[in-house]
C-alpha positions, 0 to 999 in steps of 0.5 A: 500500500502506498504512503499517502499524506493526509493533511489534518485540518487545522483548528482555526477557531479564533484565528483571524488574519490581518487584512485591509478591505477598504477599497479607497484605502487599498487604492490610496495606500496599497497600489504597490500590491497590484504589480511586481517587477514585471510592471504589468498592472493588475486589477485592484484587489477587494482585500489584502491579507497580511498573514504572520503565521501559517494558521493566519494563512489558512484562515485567509484562504478558508475565508476566500474559498468560502466566498469563491473568490480568486486569490493571488499569492505574493511574496516580495513581488520581485518576480518579472512575469506578472505573477503577483499582479492580481487578475480578476 
């Protein structure tokens, strides 16, 4: 029998991920999150999450999945192919 990894579902009760979900604030203060080193301009996201822990990442992804929305994962936004530029 093959070994299979069965991921455990983390207990996310009480875990929330810091986020910005004010459209005006995102446009005025977080526009750098719509592009990367490619300089391709993406769309403005509805929310920007700032997880500090693995559980906060899980919480954010669960919240996004619950709304069936798209997600763009971004690290330092140093890529040069537009991978960090959100597309809706």
